[in-house]
N, CA, C and O of each residue as an XYZ file, in Angstrom:
768
protein
N      50.402     -4.003     19.206
C      49.750     -3.838     18.053
C      49.431     -2.292     17.925
O      48.865     -1.681     18.832
N      49.819     -1.716     16.774
C      49.399     -0.345     16.536
C      47.959      0.002     16.714
O      47.105     -0.846     16.457
N      47.645      1.140     17.119
C      46.249      1.567     17.355
C      45.382      1.592     16.035
O      44.196      1.267     16.074
N      45.943      1.949     14.974
C      45.049      2.043     13.733
C      44.668      0.563     13.304
O      43.603      0.369     12.719
N      45.586     -0.547     13.610
C      45.076     -1.751     13.231
C      43.955     -2.281     14.149
O      43.096     -3.035     13.692
N      43.956     -1.920     15.341
C      42.996     -2.170     16.360
C      41.694     -1.576     15.907
O      40.704     -2.302     15.819
N      41.637     -0.314     15.617
C      40.606      0.336     15.208
C      39.990     -0.163     13.823
O      38.780     -0.186     13.595
N      40.930     -0.537     12.978
C      40.397     -1.099     11.771
C      39.588     -2.409     11.897
O      38.638     -2.681     11.162
N      40.060     -3.221     12.922
C      39.470     -4.476     13.256
C      38.010     -4.214     13.911
O      37.120     -5.062     13.840
N      37.853     -3.032     14.520
C      36.411     -2.717     15.193
C      35.768     -1.874     14.203
O      34.600     -1.585     14.466
N      36.217     -1.444     13.204
C      35.257     -0.474     12.235
C      34.112     -1.101     11.802
O      33.072     -0.474     12.007
N      34.010     -2.328     11.179
C      32.735     -2.875     10.832
C      31.714     -3.054     11.822
O      30.525     -2.852     11.578
N      32.197     -3.467     13.044
C      31.419     -3.623     14.282
C      30.677     -2.337     14.648
O      29.459     -2.235     14.797
N      31.607     -1.358     14.772
C      31.017     -0.022     15.087
C      30.082      0.709     14.104
O      29.161      1.456     14.434
N      30.440      0.395     12.886
C      29.672      0.986     11.833
C      28.252      0.316     11.817
O      27.226      0.965     11.612
N      28.279     -1.076     12.055
C      26.805     -1.729     12.213
C      26.017     -1.252     13.423
O      24.798     -1.083     13.386
N      26.752     -1.050     14.472
C      26.157     -0.520     15.751
C      25.452      0.770     15.523
O      24.309      1.024     15.902
N      26.310      1.617     14.816
C      25.856      3.067     14.586
C      24.552      3.016     13.650
O      23.551      3.645     13.993
N      24.569      2.315     12.548
C      23.442      2.270     11.604
C      22.325      1.660     12.302
O      21.205      2.164     12.216
N      22.543      0.615     12.985
C      21.306     -0.131     13.680
C      20.663      0.747     14.566
O      19.438      0.864     14.542
N      21.469      1.462     15.452
C      21.015      2.439     16.389
C      20.253      3.565     15.600
O      19.167      3.975     16.009
N      20.780      4.003     14.583
C      20.042      5.089     13.966
C      18.688      4.622     13.343
O      17.661      5.292     13.445
N      18.752      3.556     12.761
C      17.608      2.816     12.152
C      16.541      2.687     13.250
O      15.427      3.179     13.076
N      16.843      2.073     14.309
C      15.790      1.821     15.307
C      15.268      3.049     16.010
O      14.090      3.100     16.365
N      16.119      4.047     16.224
C      15.724      5.225     16.765
C      14.673      5.966     15.802
O      13.610      6.476     16.155
N      15.211      5.912     14.504
C      14.195      6.507     13.507
C      12.828      5.793     13.456
O      11.771      6.424     13.435
N      12.894      4.509     13.437
C      11.692      3.677     13.446
C      10.715      4.094     14.744
O       9.494      4.193     14.622
N      11.379      4.308     15.920
C      10.552      4.722     17.124
C       9.957      6.194     16.954
O       8.832      6.492     17.355
N      10.805      7.063     16.335
C      10.436      8.412     16.129
C       9.207      8.557     15.310
O       8.221      9.193     15.681
N       9.327      7.863     14.046
C       8.249      7.848     13.082
C       6.986      7.366     13.616
O       5.911      7.946     13.462
N       7.190      6.108     14.351
C       6.128      5.566     14.989
C       5.270      6.453     15.836
O       4.041      6.455     15.771
N       5.981      7.207     16.635
C       5.363      8.129     17.649
C       4.828      9.451     16.877
O       3.705      9.882     17.140
N       5.589     10.031     15.999
C       5.286     11.266     15.419
C       4.504     11.270     14.212
O       3.926     12.308     13.890
N       4.417     10.229     13.502
C       3.996     10.145     11.948
C       2.666      9.408     11.879
O       1.623      9.993     11.591
N       2.726      8.211     12.129
C       1.493      7.251     11.885
C       0.366      7.690     12.589
O       0.549      8.263     13.663
N      -0.893      7.501     12.119
C      -2.160      7.902     12.650
C      -2.701      6.716     13.510
O      -2.650      5.563     13.081
N      -3.199      7.012     14.687
C      -3.756      5.891     15.518
C      -5.152      6.383     15.818
O      -5.281      7.234     16.697
N      -6.240      5.914     15.151
C      -7.388      6.540     15.345
C      -8.700      5.428     15.762
O      -9.862      5.773     15.978
N      -8.187      4.093     15.802
C      -9.108      3.176     16.078
C      -8.518      2.078     16.974
O      -7.302      2.040     17.158
N      -9.341      1.189     17.534
C      -8.736      0.089     18.412
C      -7.834     -0.730     17.809
O      -6.838     -1.156     18.395
N      -8.115     -0.987     16.656
C      -7.237     -1.956     15.822
C      -5.790     -1.384     15.813
O      -4.873     -2.095     16.223
N      -5.561     -0.164     15.374
C      -4.319      0.640     15.305
C      -3.792      0.753     16.782
O      -2.582      0.584     16.931
N      -4.443      0.979     17.722
C      -4.099      1.099     19.183
C      -3.371     -0.184     19.493
O      -2.187     -0.189     19.830
N      -4.139     -1.321     19.366
C      -3.618     -2.612     19.764
C      -2.525     -2.996     18.976
O      -1.611     -3.646     19.483
N      -2.510     -2.601     17.543
C      -1.356     -3.039     16.673
C      -0.224     -2.202     16.957
O       0.905     -2.663     16.792
N      -0.398     -0.973     17.384
C       0.677     -0.072     17.860
C       1.408     -0.717     19.117
O       2.630     -0.842     19.200
N       0.524     -1.093     20.047
C       1.173     -1.710     21.333
C       1.904     -2.906     21.089
O       3.036     -3.034     21.554
N       1.366     -3.793     20.404
C       1.998     -5.139     20.085
C       3.304     -4.841     19.251
O       4.358     -5.413     19.528
N       3.210     -3.989     18.289
C       4.518     -3.972     17.457
C       5.365     -3.090     18.162
O       6.579     -3.261     18.051
N       4.899     -2.107     18.924
C       5.923     -1.322     19.744
C       6.692     -2.085     20.745
O       7.888     -1.881     20.956
N       5.925     -3.035     21.404
C       6.579     -3.970     22.317
C       7.499     -4.844     21.602
O       8.668     -4.960     21.972
N       7.012     -5.485     20.558
C       8.020     -6.521     19.769
C       9.161     -5.684     19.265
O      10.302     -5.950     19.642
N       8.944     -4.752     18.489
C       9.949     -3.952     17.769
C      10.927     -3.167     18.653
O      12.129     -3.019     18.431
N      10.172     -2.650     19.765
C      11.017     -1.785     20.602
C      11.879     -2.672     21.478
O      13.077     -2.431     21.625
N      11.306     -3.647     22.032
C      12.144     -4.675     22.898
C      13.281     -5.301     22.080
O      14.441     -5.428     22.472
N      12.775     -5.687     20.849
C      13.710     -6.402     19.910
C      14.775     -5.382     19.495
O      15.928     -5.813     19.473
N      14.604     -4.258     19.204
C      15.604     -3.315     18.903
C      16.590     -3.054     20.072
O      17.796     -2.968     19.843
N      16.123     -2.938     21.230
C      16.872     -2.959     22.510
C      17.816     -4.105     22.626
O      18.986     -3.934     22.968
N      17.295     -5.313     22.335
C      17.956     -6.484     22.449
C      19.001     -6.573     21.472
O      20.107     -6.987     21.821
N      18.756     -6.200     20.177
C      19.628     -6.336     19.212
C      20.830     -5.376     19.447
O      21.983     -5.770     19.272
N      20.557     -4.189     19.822
C      21.471     -3.078     20.194
C      22.474     -3.665     21.188
O      23.690     -3.680     20.995
N      21.835     -4.161     22.305
C      22.537     -4.878     23.494
C      23.476     -5.900     22.923
O      24.661     -5.882     23.258
N      23.029     -6.760     22.108
C      23.890     -7.938     21.591
C      24.884     -7.440     20.636
O      25.933     -8.076     20.534
N      24.703     -6.401     19.928
C      25.653     -5.855     19.135
C      26.785     -5.255     19.866
O      27.949     -5.379     19.485
N      26.408     -4.563     20.984
C      27.375     -3.957     21.729
C      28.179     -5.034     22.639
O      29.361     -4.836     22.923
N      27.521     -6.110     23.055
C      28.250     -7.043     23.795
C      28.879     -8.191     23.199
O      29.655     -8.887     23.854
N      28.580     -8.446     21.942
C      29.193     -9.626     21.228
C      30.266     -8.995     20.460
O      30.236     -7.842     20.031
N      31.281     -9.894     20.308
C      32.577     -9.681     19.441
C      32.474    -10.571     18.142
O      32.571    -11.797     18.202
N      32.282     -9.918     17.026
C      32.330    -10.716     15.885
C      33.640    -10.697     15.110
O      34.303     -9.669     14.968
N      33.957    -11.801     14.651
C      35.254    -11.899     14.029
C      35.042    -11.985     12.493
O      35.959    -11.702     11.721
N      33.775    -12.394     12.047
C      33.503    -12.479     10.571
C      33.164    -11.332      9.862
O      32.001    -11.232      9.470
N      34.019    -10.389      9.609
C      33.853     -9.018      9.215
C      32.939     -9.045      7.877
O      32.213     -8.080      7.637
N      32.983    -10.133      7.031
C      32.176     -9.945      5.827
C      30.660     -9.887      6.138
O      29.898     -9.231      5.429
N      30.239    -10.595      7.226
C      28.716    -10.647      7.604
C      28.405     -9.155      8.163
O      27.326     -8.587      7.994
N      29.465     -8.634      8.822
C      29.094     -7.358      9.326
C      28.943     -6.202      8.252
O      28.165     -5.255      8.372
N      29.786     -6.415      7.201
C      29.712     -5.335      5.973
C      28.385     -5.554      5.276
O      27.695     -4.614      4.880
N      28.031     -6.909      5.133
C      26.623     -7.196      4.584
C      25.528     -6.530      5.360
O      24.635     -5.903      4.789
N      25.595     -6.664      6.652
C      24.626     -6.240      7.614
C      24.720     -4.669      7.386
O      23.650     -4.066      7.314
N      25.804     -4.014      7.278
C      25.983     -2.610      7.198
C      25.279     -2.107      6.011
O      24.591     -1.089      6.082
N      25.431     -2.831      4.829
C      24.774     -2.537      3.566
C      23.345     -2.590      3.593
O      22.659     -1.740      3.025
N      22.845     -3.606      4.263
C      21.338     -3.819      4.411
C      20.662     -2.790      5.364
O      19.551     -2.312      5.136
N      21.462     -2.473      6.503
C      20.917     -1.264      7.249
C      20.922      0.006      6.494
O      19.949      0.754      6.592
N      21.881      0.302      5.788
C      21.956      1.521      4.833
C      20.878      1.520      4.006
O      20.175      2.526      3.921
N      20.603      0.348      3.265
C      19.485      0.336      2.364
C      18.192      0.574      3.122
O      17.369      1.379      2.685
N      17.981     -0.129      4.289
C      16.682     -0.026      5.022
C      16.492      1.504      5.362
O      15.401      2.052      5.206
N      17.571      2.145      5.820
C      17.477      3.660      6.300
C      17.012      4.459      5.037
O      16.147      5.333      5.092
N      17.626      4.104      3.957
C      17.358      4.932      2.686
C      15.814      4.803      2.288
O      15.023      5.729      2.107
N      15.596      3.510      2.202
C      14.091      3.260      1.956
C      13.099      3.747      2.963
O      12.013      4.185      2.583
N      13.408      3.693      4.183
C      12.565      4.136      5.193
C      12.345      5.703      5.087
O      11.214      6.184      5.160
N      13.388      6.412      4.925
C      13.245      7.877      4.908
C      12.665      8.298      3.491
O      12.036      9.354      3.420
N      12.831      7.604      2.490
C      12.233      7.756      1.244
C      10.693      7.702      1.377
O       9.945      8.564      0.914
N      10.313      6.651      2.026
C       8.912      6.403      2.206
C       8.201      7.291      3.046
O       7.028      7.596      2.832
N       8.938      7.760      4.092
C       8.514      8.874      4.958
C       8.274     10.075      4.302
O       7.253     10.734      4.499
N       9.357     10.469      3.358
C       9.351     11.779      2.694
C       8.157     11.692      1.755
O       7.414     12.672      1.697
N       7.876     10.536      0.959
C       6.745     10.479      0.134
C       5.455     10.603      0.753
O       4.481     10.883      0.054
N       5.357     10.441      1.877
C       3.935     10.564      2.701
C       3.870     11.657      3.715
O       2.844     11.774      4.385
N       4.879     12.467      3.884
C       5.146     13.505      4.985
C       3.783     14.280      4.932
O       3.298     14.620      6.011
N       3.187     14.559      3.880
C       2.074     15.678      3.910
C       0.806     14.886      4.200
O      -0.202     15.521      4.511
N       0.759     13.525      4.124
C      -0.468     12.722      4.290
C      -0.119     11.474      5.087
O       0.086     10.424      4.478
N      -0.037     11.527      6.422
C       0.312     10.480      7.220
C      -0.482      9.138      6.920
O      -1.567      9.173      6.340
N       0.061      8.049      7.307
C      -0.557      6.717      7.060
C      -1.131      6.214      8.453
O      -0.672      6.604      9.527
N      -2.142      5.341      8.338
C      -2.552      4.687      9.547
C      -1.567      3.703      9.978
O      -0.897      3.035      9.190
N      -1.485      3.621     11.389
C      -0.611      2.661     11.833
C      -1.069      1.259     11.537
O      -2.274      1.073     11.367
N      -0.265      0.305     11.463
C      -0.513     -1.070     11.217
C      -1.685     -1.626     12.045
O      -1.804     -1.422     13.253
N      -2.591     -2.388     11.251
C      -3.633     -2.987     11.843
C      -4.857     -2.068     12.157
O      -5.774     -2.383     12.914
N      -4.758     -0.993     11.534
C      -5.923     -0.129     11.590
C      -7.146     -0.616     10.960
O      -7.038     -1.221      9.893
N      -8.313     -0.429     11.490
C      -9.508     -0.876     10.986
C     -10.251      0.131     10.078
O     -11.324     -0.160      9.549
N      -9.653      1.306      9.919
C     -10.259      2.411      9.036
C     -10.069      2.066      7.655
O      -9.107      1.411      7.254
N     -11.065      2.549      6.874
C     -10.988      2.374      5.333
C      -9.814      3.291      5.008
O      -9.540      4.336      5.598
N      -9.113      2.703      3.902
C      -7.815      3.402      3.454
C      -8.335      4.965      3.061
O      -9.403      5.074      2.458
N      -7.622      6.069      3.387
C      -8.022      7.378      3.118
C      -7.357      7.696      1.700
O      -7.913      8.487      0.938
N      -6.238      7.109      1.379
C      -5.391      7.413      0.165
C      -4.532      6.469     -0.070
O      -4.265      5.744      0.888
N      -3.916      6.221     -1.266
C      -2.746      5.384     -1.459
C      -1.771      6.131     -2.329
O      -2.146      6.885     -3.227
N      -0.639      5.924     -2.068
C       0.572      6.636     -2.767
C       1.145      5.851     -3.774
O       1.337      4.649     -3.594
N       1.487      6.516     -4.996
C       2.156      5.916     -5.944
C       3.406      6.535     -6.328
O       3.932      6.320     -7.420
N       3.924      7.356     -5.378
C       5.243      8.248     -5.856
C       6.261      7.568     -4.992
O       6.039      6.589     -4.279
N       7.510      8.252     -5.148
C       8.630      7.798     -4.499
C       8.948      6.315     -4.589
O       8.975      5.759     -5.687
N       9.188      5.670     -3.471
C       9.414      4.076     -3.530
C       8.169      3.345     -3.903
O       8.207      2.209     -4.375
N       6.957      4.069     -3.667
C       5.735      3.380     -3.817
C       5.580      3.049     -5.544
O       4.697      2.311     -5.980
N       6.468      3.645     -6.298
C       6.294      3.242     -7.713
C       6.727      1.924     -7.967
O       6.290      1.337     -8.958
N       7.590      1.339     -7.146
C       8.147     -0.024     -7.349
C       7.639     -0.997     -6.288
O       7.440     -2.181     -6.560
N       7.412     -0.433     -4.961
C       7.040     -1.253     -3.828
C       5.726     -0.857     -3.071
O       5.555      0.269     -2.603
N       4.893     -1.782     -2.996
C       3.606     -1.320     -2.328
C       3.758     -1.029     -0.809
O       2.956     -0.313     -0.209
N       4.785     -1.598     -0.241
C       4.779     -1.550      1.270
C       6.259     -1.103      1.594
O       6.895     -1.923      2.257
N       6.857     -0.043      1.269
C       8.237      0.327      1.530
C       8.604      0.373      2.949
O       9.704     -0.057      3.298
N       7.691      0.907      3.877
C       8.061      0.893      5.251
C       8.239     -0.493      5.945
O       9.166     -0.727      6.721
N       7.229     -1.434      5.585
C       7.373     -2.686      6.011
C       8.758     -3.452      5.325
O       9.445     -4.263      5.945
N       8.973     -3.082      4.129
C      10.081     -3.630      3.412
C      11.400     -3.176      4.262
O      12.258     -4.003      4.572
N      11.481     -1.964      4.571
C      12.538     -1.378      5.355
C      12.745     -2.072      6.623
O      13.887     -2.405      6.941
N      11.773     -2.314      7.356
C      11.679     -3.034      8.691
C      12.294     -4.507      8.406
O      13.162     -4.989      9.133
N      11.798     -5.126      7.361
C      12.197     -6.465      7.202
C      13.624     -6.570      6.933
O      14.366     -7.406      7.449
N      13.984     -5.628      6.051
C      15.551     -5.632      5.651
C      16.287     -5.419      6.966
O      17.238     -6.144      7.260
N      15.869     -4.443      7.764
C      16.633     -4.204      9.004
C      16.730     -5.383     10.033
O      17.691     -5.491     10.795
N      15.734     -6.211     10.012
C      15.634     -7.306     10.904
C      16.564     -8.449     10.228
O      17.214     -9.195     10.961
N      16.611     -8.561      8.961
C      17.505     -9.521      8.204
C      18.892     -9.016      8.620
O      19.710     -9.832      9.047
N      19.179     -7.812      8.527
C      20.511     -7.343      8.847
C      20.972     -7.541     10.408
O      22.121     -7.756     10.794
N      19.948     -7.434     11.102
C      20.168     -7.766     12.610
C      20.621     -9.174     12.723
O      21.594     -9.519     13.394
N      19.779    -10.060     11.952
C      20.126    -11.489     12.110
C      21.531    -11.744     11.525
O      22.326    -12.471     12.120
N      21.794    -11.217     10.501
C      23.145    -11.433      9.800
C      24.301    -10.945     10.686
O      25.322    -11.632     10.724
N      24.215     -9.745     11.442
C      25.185     -9.286     12.226
C      25.380    -10.052     13.487
O      26.483    -10.100     14.031
N      24.286    -10.674     13.977
C      24.447    -11.386     15.191
C      24.374    -12.810     15.101
O      25.159    -13.460     15.791
N      23.545    -13.407     14.351
C      23.322    -14.810     13.921
C      23.395    -15.631     15.210
O      24.356    -16.349     15.484
N      22.244    -15.466     16.034
C      21.913    -16.233     17.220
C      20.491    -16.599     17.252
O      19.699    -15.912     16.607
N      20.076    -17.626     17.947
C      18.680    -18.114     17.887
C      17.665    -17.004     18.330
O      16.620    -16.794     17.715
N      18.054    -16.310     19.445
C      17.046    -15.321     19.876
C      16.723    -14.167     18.784
O      15.567    -13.778     18.616
N      17.780    -13.662     18.077
C      17.524    -12.742     17.069
C      16.844    -13.407     15.793
O      15.981    -12.794     15.164
N      17.256    -14.663     15.441
C      16.527    -15.214     14.430
C      15.048    -15.486     14.623
O      14.270    -15.376     13.676
N      14.633    -15.856     15.891
C      13.165    -15.932     16.240
C      12.517    -14.556     16.200
O      11.365    -14.414     15.789
N      13.269    -13.537     16.633
C      12.686    -12.199     16.765
C      12.511    -11.740     15.350
O      11.431    -11.226     15.060
N      13.522    -11.872     14.350
C      13.294    -11.355     13.118
C      12.214    -12.174     12.384
O      11.469    -11.519     11.655
N      12.037    -13.345     12.454
C      10.868    -14.225     11.917
C       9.612    -13.788     12.446
O       8.656    -13.706     11.675
N       9.494    -13.521     13.549
C       8.287    -13.063     14.266
C       7.867    -11.731     13.726
O       6.729    -11.559     13.291
N       8.797    -10.761     13.751
C       8.559     -9.435     13.291
C       8.207     -9.384     11.704
O       7.221     -8.775     11.290
N       8.987     -9.991     10.971
C       8.820    -10.211      9.466
C       7.409    -10.700      9.200
O       6.666    -10.202      8.354
N       7.083    -11.784     10.045
C       5.713    -12.343      9.787
C       4.635    -11.344     10.204
O       3.625    -11.275      9.504
N       4.756    -10.583     11.256
C       3.887     -9.571     11.589
C       3.788     -8.514     10.609
O       2.697     -7.966     10.457
N       4.755     -8.171      9.948
C       4.701     -7.074      8.928
C       4.072     -7.651      7.758
O       3.317     -6.944      7.092
N       4.306     -8.906      7.415
C       3.559     -9.549      6.189
C       2.091     -9.566      6.468
O       1.276     -9.170      5.636
N       1.753    -10.036      7.670
C       0.277    -10.038      7.991
C      -0.475     -8.640      7.890
O      -1.612     -8.505      7.439
N       0.293     -7.674      8.354
C      -0.235     -6.359      8.358
C      -0.266     -5.882      6.892
O      -1.232     -5.211      6.528
N       0.592     -6.141      6.139
C       0.505     -5.735      4.657
C      -0.597     -6.436      4.016
O      -1.341     -5.795      3.274
N      -0.805     -7.781      4.233
C      -1.878     -8.467      3.515
C      -3.073     -7.845      3.984
O      -3.884     -7.502      3.124
N      -3.350     -7.624      5.245
C      -4.579     -6.907      5.819
C      -4.786     -5.532      5.208
O      -5.924     -5.175      4.901
N      -3.834     -4.821      5.036
C      -4.034     -3.564      4.319
C      -4.407     -3.732      2.857
O      -5.271     -3.016      2.352
N      -3.787     -4.638      2.197
C      -4.240     -4.992      0.777
C      -5.670     -5.305      0.768
O      -6.426     -4.753     -0.032
N      -6.069     -6.157      1.611
C      -7.603     -6.527      1.587
C      -8.467     -5.246      1.784
O      -9.480     -5.080      1.104
N      -8.051     -4.316      2.741
C      -8.790     -3.230      2.910
C      -8.808     -2.318      1.642
O      -9.880     -1.813      1.311
N      -7.685     -2.083      0.923
C      -7.676     -1.467     -0.224
C      -8.583     -2.038     -1.281
O      -9.272     -1.315     -2.000
N      -8.568     -3.279     -1.353
C      -9.394     -4.036     -2.403
C     -10.977     -4.002     -1.985
O     -11.829     -4.286     -2.826
N     -11.287     -3.685     -0.805
C     -12.635     -3.449     -0.419
C     -13.116     -2.135     -0.369
O     -14.255     -1.882      0.026
N     -12.157     -1.106     -0.820
C     -12.439      0.316     -0.483
C     -12.874      0.924     -1.961
O     -13.015      0.264     -2.990
N     -13.026      2.159     -1.823
C     -13.316      3.066     -3.059
C     -12.164      3.003     -4.004
O     -12.327      3.291     -5.190
N     -10.933      2.615     -3.500
C      -9.753      2.652     -4.368
C      -9.570      1.216     -4.994
O      -8.476      0.991     -5.512
N     -10.532      0.210     -5.004
C     -10.356     -1.103     -5.305
C      -9.782     -1.327     -6.712
O      -8.802     -2.022     -6.978
N     -10.571     -0.607     -7.603
C     -10.094     -0.846     -9.084
C      -8.723     -0.273     -9.385
O      -7.890     -0.892    -10.046
N      -8.519      0.940     -8.873
C      -7.073      1.668     -9.061
C      -6.073      0.810     -8.330
O      -4.993      0.577     -8.873
N      -6.346      0.333     -7.163
C      -5.372     -0.541     -6.367
C      -5.066     -1.778     -7.058
O      -3.910     -2.200     -7.081
N      -5.989     -2.368     -7.603
C      -5.775     -3.659     -8.377
C      -4.798     -3.424     -9.603
O      -3.888     -4.226     -9.814
N      -4.997     -2.319    -10.403
C      -4.088     -1.944    -11.452
C      -2.638     -1.785    -10.793
O      -1.667     -2.365    -11.280
N      -2.549     -1.036     -9.752
C      -1.422     -0.655     -9.182
C      -0.616     -1.984     -8.610
O       0.602     -2.148     -8.675
N      -1.471     -2.787     -8.100
C      -0.851     -3.938     -7.372
C      -0.322     -4.911     -8.500
O       0.623     -5.663     -8.258
N      -0.944     -4.890     -9.742
C      -0.462     -5.713    -10.788
C       0.859     -5.238    -11.276
O       1.595     -6.027    -11.868
N       1.211     -4.009    -11.070
C       2.567     -3.476    -11.645
C       3.720     -3.434    -10.558
O       4.899     -3.330    -10.896
N       3.323     -3.517     -9.255
C       4.314     -3.244     -8.331
C       4.444     -4.567     -7.274
O       3.519     -5.337     -7.012
N       5.630     -4.628     -6.808
C       5.928     -5.808     -5.947
C       5.448     -5.494     -4.354
O       5.420     -4.331     -3.952
N       5.140     -6.421     -3.641
C       4.831     -6.070     -2.321
C       5.905     -5.628     -1.452
O       5.780     -4.582     -0.815
N       6.931     -6.328     -1.375
C       8.126     -5.886     -0.517
C       9.387     -5.625     -1.394
O      10.283     -4.891     -0.978
N       9.446     -6.194     -2.534
C      10.598     -5.984     -3.376
C       9.941     -5.474     -4.842
O       8.835     -5.862     -5.218
N      10.631     -4.715     -5.473
C      10.352     -4.485     -6.909
C      10.013     -5.683     -7.790
O      10.687     -6.713     -7.783
N       8.964     -5.499     -8.527
C       8.588     -6.648     -9.419
C       9.339     -6.705    -10.645
O       9.341     -5.739    -11.408
N       9.991     -7.780    -10.903
C      10.802     -7.876    -12.112
C      10.072     -8.347    -13.259
O       9.447     -9.400    -13.135
N      10.053     -7.712    -14.396
C       9.274     -7.921    -15.564
C      10.081     -8.537    -16.548
O       9.608     -8.813    -17.650
């Protein structure tokens, strides 16, 4: 078989491995360098999420590297979802780069809330990007371990987002946040 046909067969697999690796490394980098950890809730949240997401990321990359997928269409869909997650993730980071956010499960009162960049349409673009990446991981691998991991992490992000929403609604931003919340979706843009 000619070499170009062999490479073509591996292209979607390699592309997914590259994007998944880039996303997970980016997620770890921003977790370490960007988010504020100033209370016990955030410290414990960071430990739990870092263990789950970090270990899960390593597992997903290992499974992507060691599994051979023949269903190319699922890999291309996963590739598109990883690309979307990366774009949304960096857009959210860029929108907040001058005012870092508290890490998940922080007990501090919200310091500010952002309505620029992706926040114009989605209240929790970081969590949304993480969820999309875990769905992409599931589509690329489609095995029970990754399914359970994706469900656990997506549930964790949903719980963290709900908790943050309650904190905003009990803060000095309550009235403005309620108006903002009525116009934007939690993880996906609100269709009107």
